[in-house]
Wavefront OBJ file of the C-alpha trace (Angstrom):
o trace
v 18.346 10.944 2.956
v 20.168 13.007 0.348
v 18.318 11.433 -2.590
v 14.940 11.872 -0.871
v 15.655 15.530 -0.123
v 16.911 16.193 -3.664
v 13.867 14.591 -5.279
v 11.306 16.230 -2.995
v 13.002 19.653 -3.222
v 12.835 19.570 -7.026
v 9.207 18.484 -7.074
v 8.178 20.923 -4.332
v 9.881 23.867 -6.018
v 8.199 22.876 -9.277
v 4.751 22.747 -7.641
v 5.312 26.057 -5.838
v 6.860 27.705 -8.924
v 10.058 28.385 -6.969
v 13.742 27.651 -7.310
v 16.734 27.371 -5.017
v 17.242 25.760 -1.639
v 14.160 24.083 -0.237
v 15.336 22.110 2.798
v 17.426 23.248 5.726
v 20.977 21.879 5.688
v 20.720 19.395 8.566
v 18.446 16.409 9.006
v 16.808 15.699 12.328
v 16.157 12.179 13.541
v 14.137 11.636 16.670
v 12.705 8.709 18.592
v 9.066 9.346 19.462
v 8.641 8.153 23.013
v 4.912 8.493 23.685
v 1.532 9.550 22.267
v 1.823 13.083 23.656
v 5.126 13.655 21.881
v 3.705 12.208 18.651
v 0.777 14.621 18.899
v 3.153 17.600 19.287
v 5.180 16.482 16.264
v 2.088 15.990 14.100
v 0.779 19.429 15.068
v 4.150 21.008 14.275
v 4.357 19.380 10.840
v 0.746 20.166 9.921
v 1.248 23.829 10.829
v 4.433 24.338 8.774
v 2.551 25.667 5.695
v 0.562 27.999 7.960
v 3.735 29.349 9.548
v 5.219 29.849 6.056
v 2.182 31.917 5.076
v 1.041 29.461 2.411
v -2.434 29.011 3.932
v -4.526 30.192 6.875
v -5.197 26.775 8.405
v -3.504 23.397 8.019
v -6.798 21.999 6.740
v -6.554 24.401 3.756
v -3.181 23.020 2.587
v -4.081 20.603 -0.224
v -0.830 18.648 0.154
v -1.494 17.701 3.782
v -3.115 14.435 4.674
v -3.601 12.897 8.052
v -5.648 9.888 8.993
v -8.517 11.336 11.094
v -7.687 9.040 14.018
v -4.328 10.879 14.406
v -5.661 14.446 14.405
v -4.459 16.043 17.632
l 1 2 3 4 5 6 7 8 9 10 11 12 13 14 15 16 17 18 19 20 21 22 23 24 25 26 27 28 29 30 31 32 33 34 35 36 37 38 39 40 41 42 43 44 45 46 47 48 49 50 51 52 53 54 55 56 57 58 59 60 61 62 63 64 65 66 67 68 69 70 71 72
C-alpha cells in the first residue's frame, strides 16, 4: 500500500501542480457486502473531486472513469 500511495501521490501532485501530503495517513479496507453498498461507495469516490472544489460535477473531472453499467 505504501508504494502505491507514494507513486500516486507524486504523480497526482505533479498533475495538479501541487506539493506536500496528498493522502490521509490511514488506509481503509472494507468488504463490500451488496450492490447498494457498492453504489454508495462509487458515488462517494466519484464525488471526491467535486467536494474538493476541483470541478462542479463528477462528470467534469477528466481523471474519472466508470463503466456506464456501474453508474449509480
